[in-house]
C-alpha positions as CSV (number, residue, x, y, z in Angstrom):
1,M,16.1,-8.4,50.0
2,D,13.1,-7.4,47.9
3,V,14.1,-7.7,44.2
4,L,11.5,-5.1,43.3
5,D,13.3,-2.5,45.5
6,L,16.5,-3.2,43.7
7,L,14.9,-3.1,40.2
8,N,13.2,0.2,41.1
9,S,16.4,1.9,42.3
10,R,17.0,3.5,38.9
11,P,13.9,5.6,38.3
12,L,13.4,8.4,35.8
13,V,12.9,11.8,37.5
14,N,11.8,14.6,35.2
15,G,13.0,12.5,32.3
16,E,16.5,11.9,33.7
17,E,17.6,8.6,35.1
18,Q,18.6,8.6,38.7
19,D,20.6,6.0,40.6
20,A,19.3,5.5,44.1
21,L,21.9,2.8,45.0
22,D,24.2,4.4,47.5
23,Q,25.6,3.6,50.9
24,R,22.3,4.7,52.6
25,W,20.2,2.5,50.3
26,A,22.5,-0.5,51.0
27,R,22.4,0.1,54.8
28,E,18.7,0.4,54.8
29,H,18.5,-3.0,53.2
30,G,20.9,-4.6,55.7
31,G,24.2,-4.2,53.8
32,D,27.3,-2.3,54.8
33,G,27.4,0.1,51.8
34,S,30.9,-0.8,50.7
35,A,32.1,0.0,47.2
36,A,32.3,-3.8,46.4
37,E,28.7,-4.3,47.6
38,L,27.4,-1.4,45.6
39,E,29.2,-2.6,42.5
40,L,27.6,-6.0,42.8
41,L,24.2,-4.6,43.5
42,R,24.4,-2.5,40.3
43,Q,25.5,-5.5,38.3
44,A,22.7,-7.6,39.8
45,R,20.1,-4.8,39.1
46,D,21.2,-4.4,35.5
47,L,21.2,-8.1,34.8
48,L,17.9,-8.7,36.5
49,R,16.3,-5.8,34.6
50,D,17.3,-7.3,31.3
51,V,16.1,-10.8,32.4
52,V,12.7,-9.5,33.6
53,R,12.2,-7.5,30.4
54,G,13.0,-10.6,28.4
55,D,16.1,-9.1,26.8
56,S,18.5,-11.6,28.4
57,S,18.3,-15.3,29.4
58,P,18.3,-16.0,33.2
59,V,21.7,-17.7,32.8
60,V,23.3,-14.2,32.9
61,V,22.9,-14.1,36.7
62,R,25.0,-17.3,37.1
63,P,28.2,-15.4,37.9
64,L,26.5,-13.6,40.8
65,L,26.0,-17.0,42.4
66,D,29.6,-18.2,42.2
67,G,30.8,-19.5,45.6
68,V,27.3,-19.3,47.1
69,R,26.1,-22.3,49.1
70,Q,22.9,-23.2,50.8
71,V,23.4,-25.0,54.1
72,P,20.6,-26.9,55.9
73,E,19.8,-26.0,59.5
74,V,17.6,-28.4,61.5
75,S,15.9,-27.2,64.7
76,A,12.8,-28.1,66.7
77,A,10.9,-25.8,64.3
78,G,12.0,-28.0,61.3
79,L,14.4,-27.6,58.4
80,E,15.5,-24.3,57.1
81,W,18.2,-23.3,54.6
82,S,20.7,-20.6,55.1
83,V,22.8,-19.0,52.4
84,E,26.5,-18.7,52.7
85,T,28.1,-16.0,50.6
86,P,30.8,-13.4,50.9
87,P,29.5,-10.5,53.0
88,H,29.8,-7.9,50.2
89,A,27.7,-10.2,47.9
90,R,24.9,-11.0,50.3
91,L,22.4,-8.4,49.1
92,A,23.0,-9.1,45.4
93,V,22.6,-12.9,46.0
94,E,19.4,-12.3,48.1
95,A,18.0,-10.2,45.2
96,V,18.7,-13.0,42.7
97,L,17.2,-15.6,45.0
98,D,14.1,-13.4,45.6
99,W,13.7,-13.1,41.8
100,A,14.0,-16.9,41.4
101,A,11.4,-17.5,44.1
102,L,9.0,-15.0,42.5
103,E,9.5,-16.7,39.1
104,K,8.7,-20.0,40.7
105,D,5.7,-18.9,42.8
106,L,4.3,-16.1,40.6
107,P,5.6,-16.8,37.1
108,G,5.4,-13.7,34.8
109,R,4.0,-11.5,37.6
110,L,7.2,-9.4,37.9
111,R,7.3,-7.1,34.9
112,A,8.3,-3.7,33.6
113,C,5.7,-0.9,33.7
114,A,3.8,-0.6,30.4
115,N,4.6,3.2,30.3
116,D,7.4,3.5,27.8
117,E,8.6,6.7,29.7
118,C,8.9,4.8,33.0
119,Q,11.7,2.5,34.1
120,L,10.0,1.0,37.1
121,F,8.8,-2.5,37.6
122,L,5.7,-4.0,39.3
123,L,4.7,-7.2,40.9
124,D,1.2,-8.1,39.8
125,R,-0.7,-9.7,42.6
126,S,-4.1,-9.3,41.0
127,R,-6.3,-12.3,40.4
128,A,-6.6,-11.6,36.7
129,N,-2.9,-10.9,36.2
130,R,-3.6,-7.8,34.1
131,A,-1.8,-5.1,36.0
132,R,0.3,-2.9,33.6
133,W,1.4,0.1,35.5
134,C,3.9,0.6,38.4
135,S,1.3,3.0,39.7
136,M,-2.2,3.7,38.4
137,A,-2.1,7.2,39.9
138,A,1.1,8.0,38.0
139,C,1.7,6.0,34.9
140,G,-1.8,4.5,34.4
141,N,-3.6,7.8,34.4
142,R,-1.0,9.5,32.2
143,E,-1.3,6.7,29.6
144,K,-5.1,6.8,29.7
145,A,-5.1,10.6,29.3
146,R,-2.6,10.3,26.4
147,R,-4.8,7.8,24.6
148,H,-8.0,9.9,25.2
149,Y,-6.2,13.0,23.8
150,Q,-5.1,11.0,20.7
151,R,-8.6,9.7,20.0
152,N,-10.2,13.1,20.3
153,H,-7.6,15.3,18.5
């Protein structure tokens, strides 16, 4: 599960918030689309959005990990860890684990778009760590045009 896909499942379209989390979304990401699964995904998305924005402490995701276990599996290829969780919670747990891995490997690189009129998030993979927009073509150009207009009018 890509946490960025989950975070970006609540975009603004023509100024109105949309919720893309539905049975089809869940199935496309390997889930079953059950009501329990979708409820946990929405909860995980909302908690992670607040954490990434800095509005909440990471401890708020702890309840999503209740009953989750990592189990070692040793094979000829080496040691791997598998996650054991109730089936309806798997996608939400994977999103939390993906977020935690990103915070460990690329701290501060997962962030909200700098456009106040956008609700999307980005993962900055640039060397300089200066990316600000979910999309330069959309939000970046709009913001640059807005600033240009304000300077010249």
